[in-house]
All heavy atoms as TSV, in Angstrom:
chain	resi	resn	atom	element	x	y	z
A	1	MET	N	N	-212.779	91.635	-193.248
A	1	MET	CA	C	-211.383	91.812	-192.903
A	1	MET	C	C	-210.637	90.482	-192.883
A	1	MET	O	O	-209.485	90.414	-193.278
A	1	MET	CB	C	-211.291	92.508	-191.534
A	1	MET	CG	C	-209.898	92.901	-191.133
A	1	MET	SD	S	-209.328	94.232	-192.170
A	1	MET	CE	C	-207.754	94.506	-191.471
A	2	GLY	N	N	-211.325	89.427	-192.426
A	2	GLY	CA	C	-210.696	88.104	-192.360
A	2	GLY	C	C	-210.344	87.576	-193.736
A	2	GLY	O	O	-209.363	86.856	-193.906
A	3	ALA	N	N	-211.136	87.934	-194.756
A	3	ALA	CA	C	-210.876	87.469	-196.117
A	3	ALA	C	C	-209.606	88.112	-196.663
A	3	ALA	O	O	-208.830	87.475	-197.385
A	3	ALA	CB	C	-212.059	87.778	-197.021
A	4	VAL	N	N	-209.374	89.365	-196.318
A	4	VAL	CA	C	-208.181	90.065	-196.797
A	4	VAL	C	C	-206.925	89.445	-196.191
A	4	VAL	O	O	-205.934	89.198	-196.882
A	4	VAL	CB	C	-208.271	91.578	-196.461
A	4	VAL	CG1	C	-206.959	92.271	-196.817
A	4	VAL	CG2	C	-209.431	92.230	-197.181
A	5	VAL	N	N	-206.973	89.168	-194.889
A	5	VAL	CA	C	-205.835	88.539	-194.213
A	5	VAL	C	C	-205.575	87.158	-194.797
A	5	VAL	O	O	-204.431	86.779	-195.054
A	5	VAL	CB	C	-206.084	88.472	-192.694
A	5	VAL	CG1	C	-204.991	87.661	-192.009
A	5	VAL	CG2	C	-206.167	89.864	-192.090
A	6	SER	N	N	-206.632	86.406	-195.075
A	6	SER	CA	C	-206.488	85.073	-195.656
A	6	SER	C	C	-205.879	85.155	-197.050
A	6	SER	O	O	-205.037	84.330	-197.427
A	6	SER	CB	C	-207.855	84.389	-195.718
A	6	SER	OG	O	-207.749	83.144	-196.345
A	7	CYS	N	N	-206.292	86.165	-197.806
A	7	CYS	CA	C	-205.749	86.346	-199.153
A	7	CYS	C	C	-204.264	86.697	-199.091
A	7	CYS	O	O	-203.461	86.178	-199.863
A	7	CYS	CB	C	-206.533	87.441	-199.875
A	7	CYS	SG	S	-205.984	87.701	-201.577
A	8	ILE	N	N	-203.886	87.564	-198.188
A	8	ILE	CA	C	-202.483	87.953	-198.044
A	8	ILE	C	C	-201.632	86.764	-197.597
A	8	ILE	O	O	-200.531	86.537	-198.107
A	8	ILE	CB	C	-202.350	89.142	-197.059
A	8	ILE	CG1	C	-202.980	90.391	-197.690
A	8	ILE	CG2	C	-200.895	89.399	-196.707
A	8	ILE	CD1	C	-203.068	91.572	-196.752
A	9	LYS	N	N	-202.168	85.952	-196.669
A	9	LYS	CA	C	-201.448	84.737	-196.242
A	9	LYS	C	C	-201.227	83.805	-197.421
A	9	LYS	O	O	-200.146	83.226	-197.588
A	9	LYS	CB	C	-202.247	84.002	-195.162
A	9	LYS	CG	C	-202.097	84.540	-193.779
A	9	LYS	CD	C	-202.889	83.633	-192.834
A	9	LYS	CE	C	-202.705	83.986	-191.390
A	9	LYS	NZ	N	-203.478	83.085	-190.521
A	10	SER	N	N	-202.265	83.667	-198.240
A	10	SER	CA	C	-202.172	82.784	-199.397
A	10	SER	C	C	-201.123	83.279	-200.387
A	10	SER	O	O	-200.367	82.477	-200.952
A	10	SER	CB	C	-203.539	82.685	-200.076
A	10	SER	OG	O	-203.461	81.893	-201.225
A	11	VAL	N	N	-201.068	84.588	-200.592
A	11	VAL	CA	C	-200.076	85.154	-201.512
A	11	VAL	C	C	-198.659	84.892	-200.991
A	11	VAL	O	O	-197.776	84.462	-201.742
A	11	VAL	CB	C	-200.324	86.673	-201.707
A	11	VAL	CG1	C	-199.136	87.332	-202.396
A	11	VAL	CG2	C	-201.590	86.908	-202.504
A	12	PHE	N	N	-198.436	85.137	-199.697
A	12	PHE	CA	C	-197.108	84.898	-199.126
A	12	PHE	C	C	-196.739	83.422	-199.151
A	12	PHE	O	O	-195.583	83.065	-199.401
A	12	PHE	CB	C	-197.023	85.440	-197.695
A	12	PHE	CG	C	-196.898	86.931	-197.624
A	12	PHE	CD1	C	-197.630	87.662	-196.716
A	12	PHE	CD2	C	-196.027	87.607	-198.469
A	12	PHE	CE1	C	-197.509	89.041	-196.650
A	12	PHE	CE2	C	-195.893	88.988	-198.408
A	12	PHE	CZ	C	-196.648	89.714	-197.497
A	13	ARG	N	N	-197.707	82.532	-198.930
A	13	ARG	CA	C	-197.448	81.093	-198.985
A	13	ARG	C	C	-197.055	80.688	-200.408
A	13	ARG	O	O	-196.135	79.898	-200.619
A	13	ARG	CB	C	-198.689	80.322	-198.531
A	13	ARG	CG	C	-198.441	78.821	-198.452
A	13	ARG	CD	C	-199.663	78.052	-197.945
A	13	ARG	NE	N	-199.993	78.491	-196.598
A	13	ARG	CZ	C	-201.192	78.947	-196.229
A	13	ARG	NH1	N	-202.165	79.035	-197.112
A	13	ARG	NH2	N	-201.424	79.316	-194.990
A	14	THR	N	N	-197.751	81.260	-201.396
A	14	THR	CA	C	-197.438	80.951	-202.794
A	14	THR	C	C	-196.046	81.445	-203.166
A	14	THR	O	O	-195.280	80.739	-203.841
A	14	THR	CB	C	-198.491	81.597	-203.717
A	14	THR	OG1	O	-199.785	81.130	-203.344
A	14	THR	CG2	C	-198.237	81.250	-205.157
A	15	ILE	N	N	-195.698	82.647	-202.732
A	15	ILE	CA	C	-194.354	83.178	-203.001
A	15	ILE	C	C	-193.293	82.306	-202.331
A	15	ILE	O	O	-192.255	81.997	-202.933
A	15	ILE	CB	C	-194.256	84.645	-202.519
A	15	ILE	CG1	C	-195.127	85.536	-203.397
A	15	ILE	CG2	C	-192.808	85.123	-202.537
A	15	ILE	CD1	C	-195.265	86.957	-202.892
A	16	GLY	N	N	-193.548	81.871	-201.124
A	16	GLY	CA	C	-192.608	80.980	-200.426
A	16	GLY	C	C	-192.433	79.657	-201.145
A	16	GLY	O	O	-191.304	79.168	-201.296
A	17	ASN	N	N	-193.533	79.088	-201.621
A	17	ASN	CA	C	-193.442	77.822	-202.365
A	17	ASN	C	C	-192.675	78.005	-203.668
A	17	ASN	O	O	-191.897	77.126	-204.070
A	17	ASN	CB	C	-194.842	77.278	-202.657
A	17	ASN	CG	C	-195.512	76.738	-201.419
A	17	ASN	OD1	O	-194.861	76.397	-200.438
A	17	ASN	ND2	N	-196.836	76.672	-201.437
A	18	CYS	N	N	-192.881	79.133	-204.320
A	18	CYS	CA	C	-192.161	79.415	-205.564
A	18	CYS	C	C	-190.666	79.540	-205.304
A	18	CYS	O	O	-189.850	78.971	-206.038
A	18	CYS	CB	C	-192.714	80.693	-206.185
A	18	CYS	SG	S	-191.954	81.124	-207.746
A	19	LEU	N	N	-190.286	80.267	-204.266
A	19	LEU	CA	C	-188.864	80.411	-203.930
A	19	LEU	C	C	-188.239	79.071	-203.551
A	19	LEU	O	O	-187.099	78.784	-203.934
A	19	LEU	CB	C	-188.696	81.423	-202.796
A	19	LEU	CG	C	-189.017	82.879	-203.154
A	19	LEU	CD1	C	-188.934	83.752	-201.921
A	19	LEU	CD2	C	-188.098	83.381	-204.240
A	20	THR	N	N	-188.989	78.256	-202.824
A	20	THR	CA	C	-188.492	76.932	-202.466
A	20	THR	C	C	-188.248	76.081	-203.710
A	20	THR	O	O	-187.243	75.369	-203.812
A	20	THR	CB	C	-189.488	76.227	-201.527
A	20	THR	OG1	O	-189.662	77.029	-200.367
A	20	THR	CG2	C	-188.996	74.853	-201.123
A	21	SER	N	N	-189.152	76.154	-204.669
A	21	SER	CA	C	-188.987	75.400	-205.917
A	21	SER	C	C	-187.764	75.874	-206.692
A	21	SER	O	O	-187.034	75.064	-207.266
A	21	SER	CB	C	-190.233	75.547	-206.787
A	21	SER	OG	O	-191.349	75.015	-206.138
A	22	ILE	N	N	-187.534	77.185	-206.696
A	22	ILE	CA	C	-186.374	77.723	-207.402
A	22	ILE	C	C	-185.078	77.237	-206.753
A	22	ILE	O	O	-184.145	76.810	-207.439
A	22	ILE	CB	C	-186.431	79.260	-207.437
A	22	ILE	CG1	C	-187.570	79.717	-208.349
A	22	ILE	CG2	C	-185.109	79.853	-207.892
A	22	ILE	CD1	C	-187.861	81.201	-208.286
A	23	VAL	N	N	-185.027	77.259	-205.435
A	23	VAL	CA	C	-183.827	76.794	-204.722
A	23	VAL	C	C	-183.597	75.305	-204.978
A	23	VAL	O	O	-182.463	74.852	-205.202
A	23	VAL	CB	C	-183.947	77.094	-203.215
A	23	VAL	CG1	C	-182.851	76.405	-202.425
A	23	VAL	CG2	C	-183.907	78.590	-202.966
A	24	THR	N	N	-184.671	74.525	-204.981
A	24	THR	CA	C	-184.559	73.089	-205.257
A	24	THR	C	C	-184.041	72.843	-206.676
A	24	THR	O	O	-183.191	71.970	-206.893
A	24	THR	CB	C	-185.923	72.406	-205.064
A	24	THR	OG1	O	-186.360	72.642	-203.729
A	24	THR	CG2	C	-185.840	70.913	-205.315
A	25	ALA	N	N	-184.533	73.618	-207.634
A	25	ALA	CA	C	-184.075	73.468	-209.017
A	25	ALA	C	C	-182.594	73.818	-209.143
A	25	ALA	O	O	-181.842	73.109	-209.823
A	25	ALA	CB	C	-184.911	74.360	-209.939
A	26	ILE	N	N	-182.167	74.884	-208.485
A	26	ILE	CA	C	-180.746	75.264	-208.531
A	26	ILE	C	C	-179.887	74.169	-207.902
A	26	ILE	O	O	-178.824	73.821	-208.421
A	26	ILE	CB	C	-180.537	76.628	-207.833
A	26	ILE	CG1	C	-181.182	77.735	-208.661
A	26	ILE	CG2	C	-179.056	76.916	-207.623
A	26	ILE	CD1	C	-181.224	79.079	-207.968
A	27	GLY	N	N	-180.345	73.604	-206.796
A	27	GLY	CA	C	-179.615	72.505	-206.163
A	27	GLY	C	C	-179.506	71.292	-207.070
A	27	GLY	O	O	-178.458	70.645	-207.143
A	28	SER	N	N	-180.588	70.985	-207.785
A	28	SER	CA	C	-180.565	69.847	-208.712
A	28	SER	C	C	-179.595	70.089	-209.864
A	28	SER	O	O	-178.897	69.173	-210.310
A	28	SER	CB	C	-181.971	69.595	-209.263
A	28	SER	OG	O	-182.844	69.237	-208.227
A	29	ILE	N	N	-179.553	71.321	-210.347
A	29	ILE	CA	C	-178.618	71.654	-211.430
A	29	ILE	C	C	-177.179	71.479	-210.961
A	29	ILE	O	O	-176.351	70.881	-211.664
A	29	ILE	CB	C	-178.878	73.086	-211.937
A	29	ILE	CG1	C	-180.213	73.147	-212.677
A	29	ILE	CG2	C	-177.752	73.573	-212.832
A	29	ILE	CD1	C	-180.686	74.548	-212.995
A	30	PHE	N	N	-176.862	72.016	-209.765
A	30	PHE	CA	C	-175.511	71.849	-209.229
A	30	PHE	C	C	-175.166	70.381	-209.029
A	30	PHE	O	O	-174.045	69.945	-209.300
A	30	PHE	CB	C	-175.343	72.601	-207.913
A	30	PHE	CG	C	-175.163	74.084	-208.070
A	30	PHE	CD1	C	-175.631	74.954	-207.103
A	30	PHE	CD2	C	-174.527	74.617	-209.174
A	30	PHE	CE1	C	-175.465	76.323	-207.232
A	30	PHE	CE2	C	-174.349	75.982	-209.323
A	30	PHE	CZ	C	-174.829	76.830	-208.346
A	31	HIS	N	N	-176.130	69.596	-208.555
A	31	HIS	CA	C	-175.912	68.163	-208.340
A	31	HIS	C	C	-175.568	67.478	-209.665
A	31	HIS	O	O	-174.647	66.654	-209.727
A	31	HIS	CB	C	-177.162	67.551	-207.715
A	31	HIS	CG	C	-177.021	66.133	-207.316
A	31	HIS	ND1	N	-176.463	65.752	-206.114
A	31	HIS	CD2	C	-177.340	64.977	-207.954
A	31	HIS	CE1	C	-176.467	64.433	-206.038
A	31	HIS	NE2	N	-176.988	63.946	-207.143
A	32	ALA	N	N	-176.294	67.824	-210.728
A	32	ALA	CA	C	-176.030	67.219	-212.040
A	32	ALA	C	C	-174.666	67.634	-212.572
A	32	ALA	O	O	-173.930	66.811	-213.137
A	32	ALA	CB	C	-177.132	67.614	-213.019
A	33	ILE	N	N	-174.310	68.906	-212.398
A	33	ILE	CA	C	-173.018	69.385	-212.896
A	33	ILE	C	C	-171.871	68.695	-212.157
A	33	ILE	O	O	-170.905	68.232	-212.775
A	33	ILE	CB	C	-172.924	70.915	-212.748
A	33	ILE	CG1	C	-173.874	71.593	-213.747
A	33	ILE	CG2	C	-171.495	71.410	-212.952
A	33	ILE	CD1	C	-174.025	73.078	-213.547
A	34	ILE	N	N	-171.973	68.596	-210.845
A	34	ILE	CA	C	-170.915	67.947	-210.061
A	34	ILE	C	C	-170.806	66.470	-210.421
A	34	ILE	O	O	-169.708	65.930	-210.557
A	34	ILE	CB	C	-171.166	68.160	-208.559
A	34	ILE	CG1	C	-170.954	69.635	-208.212
A	34	ILE	CG2	C	-170.245	67.281	-207.715
A	34	ILE	CD1	C	-171.379	70.018	-206.815
A	35	GLY	N	N	-171.950	65.809	-210.612
A	35	GLY	CA	C	-171.925	64.407	-211.025
A	35	GLY	C	C	-171.249	64.224	-212.374
A	35	GLY	O	O	-170.492	63.270	-212.584
A	36	GLY	N	N	-171.498	65.164	-213.293
A	36	GLY	CA	C	-170.853	65.100	-214.605
A	36	GLY	C	C	-169.358	65.304	-214.513
A	36	GLY	O	O	-168.584	64.633	-215.199
A	37	ILE	N	N	-168.925	66.230	-213.665
A	37	ILE	CA	C	-167.488	66.473	-213.492
A	37	ILE	C	C	-166.803	65.250	-212.894
A	37	ILE	O	O	-165.726	64.852	-213.334
A	37	ILE	CB	C	-167.263	67.726	-212.618
A	37	ILE	CG1	C	-167.693	68.980	-213.381
A	37	ILE	CG2	C	-165.809	67.844	-212.189
A	37	ILE	CD1	C	-167.730	70.240	-212.541
A	38	VAL	N	N	-167.446	64.623	-211.922
A	38	VAL	CA	C	-166.872	63.415	-211.312
A	38	VAL	C	C	-166.766	62.301	-212.349
A	38	VAL	O	O	-165.745	61.600	-212.431
A	38	VAL	CB	C	-167.714	62.969	-210.096
A	38	VAL	CG1	C	-167.310	61.589	-209.621
A	38	VAL	CG2	C	-167.582	63.974	-208.962
A	39	SER	N	N	-167.787	62.134	-213.176
A	39	SER	CA	C	-167.735	61.108	-214.221
A	39	SER	C	C	-166.625	61.391	-215.223
A	39	SER	O	O	-165.934	60.472	-215.668
A	39	SER	CB	C	-169.077	61.031	-214.948
A	39	SER	OG	O	-170.083	60.607	-214.074
A	40	LEU	N	N	-166.462	62.664	-215.566
A	40	LEU	CA	C	-165.401	63.029	-216.501
A	40	LEU	C	C	-164.028	62.697	-215.935
A	40	LEU	O	O	-163.181	62.127	-216.627
A	40	LEU	CB	C	-165.485	64.519	-216.823
A	40	LEU	CG	C	-164.436	65.062	-217.786
A	40	LEU	CD1	C	-164.600	64.453	-219.171
A	40	LEU	CD2	C	-164.537	66.575	-217.864
A	41	PHE	N	N	-163.809	63.020	-214.653
A	41	PHE	CA	C	-162.528	62.679	-214.029
A	41	PHE	C	C	-162.332	61.165	-213.972
A	41	PHE	O	O	-161.210	60.677	-214.150
A	41	PHE	CB	C	-162.417	63.283	-212.634
A	41	PHE	CG	C	-162.033	64.732	-212.640
A	41	PHE	CD1	C	-162.761	65.646	-211.904
A	41	PHE	CD2	C	-160.954	65.181	-213.364
A	41	PHE	CE1	C	-162.412	66.988	-211.896
A	41	PHE	CE2	C	-160.587	66.518	-213.371
A	41	PHE	CZ	C	-161.330	67.419	-212.635
A	42	ASN	N	N	-163.390	60.409	-213.722
A	42	ASN	CA	C	-163.276	58.944	-213.728
A	42	ASN	C	C	-162.850	58.434	-215.099
A	42	ASN	O	O	-162.029	57.519	-215.202
A	42	ASN	CB	C	-164.595	58.298	-213.304
A	42	ASN	CG	C	-164.789	58.319	-211.817
A	42	ASN	OD1	O	-163.833	58.433	-211.057
A	42	ASN	ND2	N	-166.026	58.206	-211.386
A	43	ILE	N	N	-163.405	59.017	-216.147
A	43	ILE	CA	C	-163.041	58.601	-217.506
A	43	ILE	C	C	-161.583	58.940	-217.788
A	43	ILE	O	O	-160.835	58.122	-218.340
A	43	ILE	CB	C	-163.979	59.269	-218.537
A	43	ILE	CG1	C	-165.385	58.703	-218.403
A	43	ILE	CG2	C	-163.453	59.100	-219.944
A	43	ILE	CD1	C	-166.434	59.458	-219.181
A	44	ILE	N	N	-161.163	60.141	-217.415
A	44	ILE	CA	C	-159.770	60.550	-217.660
A	44	ILE	C	C	-158.800	59.656	-216.904
A	44	ILE	O	O	-157.800	59.188	-217.457
A	44	ILE	CB	C	-159.577	62.032	-217.270
A	44	ILE	CG1	C	-160.346	62.927	-218.243
A	44	ILE	CG2	C	-158.099	62.404	-217.252
A	44	ILE	CD1	C	-160.400	64.381	-217.838
A	45	ILE	N	N	-159.089	59.376	-215.638
A	45	ILE	CA	C	-158.220	58.513	-214.839
A	45	ILE	C	C	-158.188	57.108	-215.421
A	45	ILE	O	O	-157.138	56.468	-215.488
A	45	ILE	CB	C	-158.668	58.506	-213.369
A	45	ILE	CG1	C	-158.393	59.869	-212.730
A	45	ILE	CG2	C	-157.982	57.399	-212.582
A	45	ILE	CD1	C	-159.018	60.048	-211.367
A	46	SER	N	N	-159.334	56.632	-215.875
A	46	SER	CA	C	-159.384	55.307	-216.477
A	46	SER	C	C	-158.534	55.244	-217.742
A	46	SER	O	O	-157.843	54.255	-217.982
A	46	SER	CB	C	-160.836	54.937	-216.791
A	46	SER	OG	O	-160.907	53.677	-217.392
A	47	CYS	N	N	-158.580	56.299	-218.544
A	47	CYS	CA	C	-157.757	56.322	-219.765
A	47	CYS	C	C	-156.270	56.382	-219.432
A	47	CYS	O	O	-155.466	55.691	-220.057
A	47	CYS	CB	C	-158.133	57.527	-220.624
A	47	CYS	SG	S	-159.671	57.319	-221.514
A	48	LEU	N	N	-155.907	57.207	-218.469
A	48	LEU	CA	C	-154.490	57.362	-218.125
A	48	LEU	C	C	-153.901	56.107	-217.496
A	48	LEU	O	O	-152.694	55.879	-217.585
A	48	LEU	CB	C	-154.308	58.548	-217.179
A	48	LEU	CG	C	-154.591	59.929	-217.778
A	48	LEU	CD1	C	-154.476	60.997	-216.713
A	48	LEU	CD2	C	-153.658	60.212	-218.950
A	49	THR	N	N	-154.731	55.307	-216.854
A	49	THR	CA	C	-154.229	54.099	-216.199
A	49	THR	C	C	-154.602	52.835	-216.969
A	49	THR	O	O	-154.542	51.740	-216.442
A	49	THR	CB	C	-154.778	53.998	-214.771
A	49	THR	OG1	O	-156.195	53.959	-214.829
A	49	THR	CG2	C	-154.316	55.158	-213.932
A	50	CYS	N	N	-154.989	53.001	-218.220
A	50	CYS	CA	C	-155.379	51.873	-219.085
A	50	CYS	C	C	-156.524	51.061	-218.478
A	50	CYS	O	O	-156.581	49.838	-218.618
A	50	CYS	CB	C	-154.194	50.974	-219.387
A	50	CYS	SG	S	-152.872	51.831	-220.259
A	51	GLY	N	N	-157.401	51.708	-217.775
A	51	GLY	CA	C	-158.575	51.043	-217.223
A	51	GLY	C	C	-158.313	50.214	-215.986
A	51	GLY	O	O	-159.158	49.454	-215.553
A	52	LYS	N	N	-157.112	50.336	-215.395
A	52	LYS	CA	C	-156.777	49.500	-214.245
A	52	LYS	C	C	-157.152	50.143	-212.913
A	52	LYS	O	O	-157.188	49.482	-211.906
A	52	LYS	CB	C	-155.283	49.182	-214.246
A	52	LYS	CG	C	-154.879	48.327	-215.416
A	52	LYS	CD	C	-153.403	48.062	-215.415
A	52	LYS	CE	C	-153.020	47.243	-216.640
A	52	LYS	NZ	N	-151.594	47.036	-216.743
A	53	ALA	N	N	-157.413	51.438	-212.896
A	53	ALA	CA	C	-157.730	52.132	-211.644
A	53	ALA	C	C	-159.163	51.838	-211.231
A	53	ALA	O	O	-160.075	51.835	-212.045
A	53	ALA	CB	C	-157.547	53.634	-211.810
A	54	GLY	N	N	-159.358	51.579	-209.975
A	54	GLY	CA	C	-160.691	51.394	-209.444
A	54	GLY	C	C	-161.251	50.003	-209.570
A	54	GLY	O	O	-162.329	49.724	-209.089
A	55	ARG	N	N	-160.539	49.132	-210.224
A	55	ARG	CA	C	-161.021	47.754	-210.346
A	55	ARG	C	C	-160.503	46.922	-209.190
A	55	ARG	O	O	-159.377	47.096	-208.729
A	55	ARG	CB	C	-160.556	47.130	-211.650
A	55	ARG	CG	C	-161.227	47.726	-212.852
A	55	ARG	CD	C	-160.872	46.922	-214.072
A	55	ARG	NE	N	-161.452	47.527	-215.259
A	55	ARG	CZ	C	-161.197	47.121	-216.478
A	55	ARG	NH1	N	-160.371	46.114	-216.675
A	55	ARG	NH2	N	-161.759	47.711	-217.489
A	56	ARG	N	N	-161.309	45.991	-208.790
A	56	ARG	CA	C	-160.880	45.091	-207.707
A	56	ARG	C	C	-160.037	43.968	-208.283
A	56	ARG	O	O	-160.271	43.493	-209.387
A	56	ARG	CB	C	-162.096	44.488	-207.006
A	56	ARG	CG	C	-162.905	45.492	-206.270
A	56	ARG	CD	C	-164.048	44.811	-205.580
A	56	ARG	NE	N	-164.853	45.770	-204.866
A	56	ARG	CZ	C	-165.976	45.482	-204.268
A	56	ARG	NH1	N	-166.452	44.269	-204.291
A	56	ARG	NH2	N	-166.655	46.405	-203.635
A	57	ARG	N	N	-159.095	43.558	-207.488
A	57	ARG	CA	C	-158.291	42.405	-207.909
A	57	ARG	C	C	-159.015	41.147	-207.492
A	57	ARG	O	O	-158.891	40.685	-206.373
A	57	ARG	CB	C	-156.914	42.445	-207.250
A	57	ARG	CG	C	-156.054	43.568	-207.726
A	57	ARG	CD	C	-154.693	43.441	-207.110
A	57	ARG	NE	N	-153.910	44.649	-207.350
A	57	ARG	CZ	C	-152.716	44.837	-206.896
A	57	ARG	NH1	N	-152.145	43.914	-206.149
A	57	ARG	NH2	N	-152.067	45.937	-207.151
A	58	GLY	N	N	-159.768	40.618	-208.386
A	58	GLY	CA	C	-160.524	39.415	-208.065
A	58	GLY	C	C	-159.792	38.185	-208.524
A	58	GLY	O	O	-159.017	38.217	-209.469
A	59	GLY	N	N	-160.078	37.133	-207.845
A	59	GLY	CA	C	-159.500	35.858	-208.261
A	59	GLY	C	C	-160.312	35.310	-209.405
A	59	GLY	O	O	-160.759	36.019	-210.282
A	60	THR	N	N	-160.509	34.013	-209.391
A	60	THR	CA	C	-161.287	33.394	-210.457
A	60	THR	C	C	-162.687	33.083	-209.970
A	60	THR	O	O	-163.345	32.196	-210.492
A	60	THR	CB	C	-160.587	32.098	-210.920
A	60	THR	OG1	O	-160.433	31.227	-209.791
A	60	THR	CG2	C	-159.258	32.401	-211.558
A	61	ALA	N	N	-163.135	33.783	-208.956
A	61	ALA	CA	C	-164.478	33.540	-208.420
A	61	ALA	C	C	-165.520	33.838	-209.479
A	61	ALA	O	O	-165.548	34.902	-210.066
A	61	ALA	CB	C	-164.699	34.392	-207.175
A	62	GLY	N	N	-166.353	32.899	-209.741
A	62	GLY	CA	C	-167.431	33.099	-210.678
A	62	GLY	C	C	-167.046	32.816	-212.119
A	62	GLY	O	O	-167.864	32.884	-213.001
A	63	ARG	N	N	-165.797	32.473	-212.361
A	63	ARG	CA	C	-165.358	32.187	-213.729
A	63	ARG	C	C	-165.071	30.702	-213.882
A	63	ARG	O	O	-164.569	30.071	-212.971
A	63	ARG	CB	C	-164.085	32.960	-214.068
A	63	ARG	CG	C	-164.291	34.441	-214.073
A	63	ARG	CD	C	-163.010	35.131	-214.432
A	63	ARG	NE	N	-163.139	36.584	-214.247
A	63	ARG	CZ	C	-162.128	37.379	-214.177
A	63	ARG	NH1	N	-160.899	36.922	-214.244
A	63	ARG	NH2	N	-162.324	38.679	-214.023
A	64	SER	N	N	-165.343	30.212	-215.035
A	64	SER	CA	C	-165.092	28.799	-215.296
A	64	SER	C	C	-164.050	28.689	-216.386
A	64	SER	O	O	-164.191	29.254	-217.468
A	64	SER	CB	C	-166.405	28.123	-215.746
A	64	SER	OG	O	-166.128	26.805	-216.126
A	65	HIS	N	N	-162.960	27.991	-216.102
A	65	HIS	CA	C	-161.885	27.789	-217.076
A	65	HIS	C	C	-161.853	26.314	-217.457
A	65	HIS	O	O	-160.968	25.576	-217.058
A	65	HIS	CB	C	-160.529	28.194	-216.478
A	65	HIS	CG	C	-160.438	29.662	-216.151
A	65	HIS	ND1	N	-160.333	30.615	-217.118
A	65	HIS	CD2	C	-160.481	30.312	-214.966
A	65	HIS	CE1	C	-160.282	31.808	-216.548
A	65	HIS	NE2	N	-160.377	31.634	-215.231
A	66	VAL	N	N	-162.788	25.946	-218.260
A	66	VAL	CA	C	-162.843	24.541	-218.664
A	66	VAL	C	C	-162.267	24.340	-220.030
A	66	VAL	O	O	-162.368	25.082	-220.894
A	66	VAL	CB	C	-164.307	24.013	-218.641
A	66	VAL	CG1	C	-164.372	22.588	-219.112
A	66	VAL	CG2	C	-164.877	24.192	-217.270
């Protein structure tokens, strides 16, 4: 009887691990899609502002004008 209970526990554990993997994969897909959309908006904004948006106004730090 103990072997049957152990087998059933193992089956349920395997099903749980499979469902967890599926949820993780769906989350990763959504993460990639959202990251792509954000990158696309960054490109569009950069084009519309001639590349001036998001850049820091730096002085001449690190540049040599000799």
